[in-house]
Structures are given as structure tokens and as C-alpha cells.
C-alpha positions as CSV (number, residue, x, y, z in Angstrom):
1,X,133.5,84.6,90.4
2,X,129.7,84.5,90.9
3,X,127.0,86.4,89.2
4,X,128.8,89.5,88.2
5,X,126.2,90.5,85.7
6,X,122.9,92.0,86.8
7,X,120.5,89.2,87.7
8,X,117.9,90.0,85.1
9,X,120.5,90.2,82.3
10,X,122.0,86.9,83.4
11,X,118.6,85.3,83.7
12,X,117.8,86.4,80.2
13,X,121.0,85.0,78.8
14,X,120.5,81.7,80.6
15,X,116.9,81.5,79.3
16,X,118.1,82.2,75.7
17,X,120.8,79.6,76.2
18,X,118.3,76.9,77.3
19,X,116.0,77.8,74.4
20,X,118.9,77.6,71.9
21,X,118.5,81.3,70.9
22,X,122.1,82.5,71.5
23,X,124.2,83.5,68.5
24,X,127.5,81.7,67.9
25,X,129.4,84.6,69.5
26,X,127.0,84.8,72.5
27,X,127.2,81.0,72.9
28,X,131.0,81.2,72.9
29,X,131.0,83.9,75.5
30,X,128.4,82.2,77.7
31,X,130.4,78.9,77.5
32,X,133.5,80.8,78.8
33,X,131.3,82.2,81.6
34,X,130.1,78.8,82.5
35,X,133.7,77.5,82.5
36,X,134.6,80.1,85.0
37,X,131.6,79.9,87.3
38,X,130.2,76.7,88.6
39,X,126.9,78.2,89.9
40,X,126.1,79.6,86.5
41,X,126.9,76.3,84.8
42,X,124.6,74.5,87.3
43,X,121.7,76.9,86.7
44,X,122.1,76.6,82.9
45,X,122.2,72.8,83.1
46,X,119.1,72.8,85.3
47,X,117.3,75.0,82.8
48,X,118.1,72.6,80.0
49,X,116.8,69.7,82.1
50,X,113.6,71.5,83.0
51,X,112.9,72.3,79.4
52,X,113.5,68.7,78.4
53,X,111.2,67.4,81.2
54,X,108.5,69.9,80.2
55,X,108.6,68.8,76.6
56,X,108.1,65.2,77.7
57,X,104.9,66.0,79.6
58,X,101.6,64.9,78.2
59,X,99.6,67.7,76.8
60,X,96.4,68.3,78.7
61,X,93.3,69.9,77.1
62,X,90.2,71.4,78.6
63,X,86.8,69.9,78.0
64,X,84.8,71.4,75.1
65,X,83.1,74.6,76.1
66,X,85.6,75.6,78.7
67,X,86.2,79.1,77.2
68,X,82.4,79.8,77.1
69,X,81.9,78.6,80.7
70,X,84.8,80.8,82.0
71,X,83.6,83.8,80.0
72,X,80.1,83.4,81.6
73,X,81.6,83.1,85.1
74,X,83.7,86.2,84.5
75,X,80.6,88.1,83.3
76,X,78.6,87.1,86.3
77,X,81.4,88.1,88.7
78,X,81.8,91.5,86.9
79,X,78.1,92.1,87.1
80,X,78.2,91.3,90.8
81,X,81.1,93.7,91.4
82,X,79.4,96.5,89.4
83,X,76.2,96.1,91.3
84,X,78.0,96.2,94.6
85,X,79.9,99.4,93.6
86,X,76.7,101.1,92.5
87,X,75.0,100.2,95.7
88,X,77.9,101.6,97.7
89,X,78.0,104.7,95.6
90,X,74.3,105.4,96.1
91,X,74.6,105.0,99.9
92,X,77.4,107.7,99.9
93,X,75.5,110.4,98.0
94,X,75.3,113.6,100.0
95,X,71.9,115.1,100.4
96,X,72.0,118.9,99.9
97,X,69.2,121.3,100.8
């Protein structure tokens, strides 16, 4: 047996399993599914390991003022795009007589 459930449903169940969000009944059913399908068991175990490793990573923070610098860069880029669009729009205006 391998992946008889729709992939997105199975992915959701595995994700909930790795986060510890399954109810007792869901956990029992998923355990039975893992017992019958090695590939599902391996994916679930890998998901648990990934979450464990991610938790152990050192938290990285941005330098002070990062949000303001990014907002300023986005504003400059938006202004450049608007100016370019307006220039293109003006050059396409039809002259009627």
C-alpha cells in the first residue's frame, strides 16, 4: 500500500502529526496507516526530525531599523514602477483631430 489518500490530505495529516495536533482517534488511525505503509512512516519520521532540528537552530534577528529600511526601498521601487507606467501610458495616448 502506498499513498492511497489524496496527497494534500495526507500531507496535512502528516504535518498535524509532526506538530502533535492529532486527536487520540486520529493518532490511532495514523499509527495504523504508518504500520501498513513504510513510505508514510519514513515521511512522518523525517518530518519529526526536521521540526526537532529547526527548533534547535539559533534564532537570528535583523539589525535595528530593518523594517524601516525595507519599507523605504519598497516605496522607492513602487514610485519607480508608477513613473514608468505613467510614461508608457502618455506615449500611447492617441491624438484625435
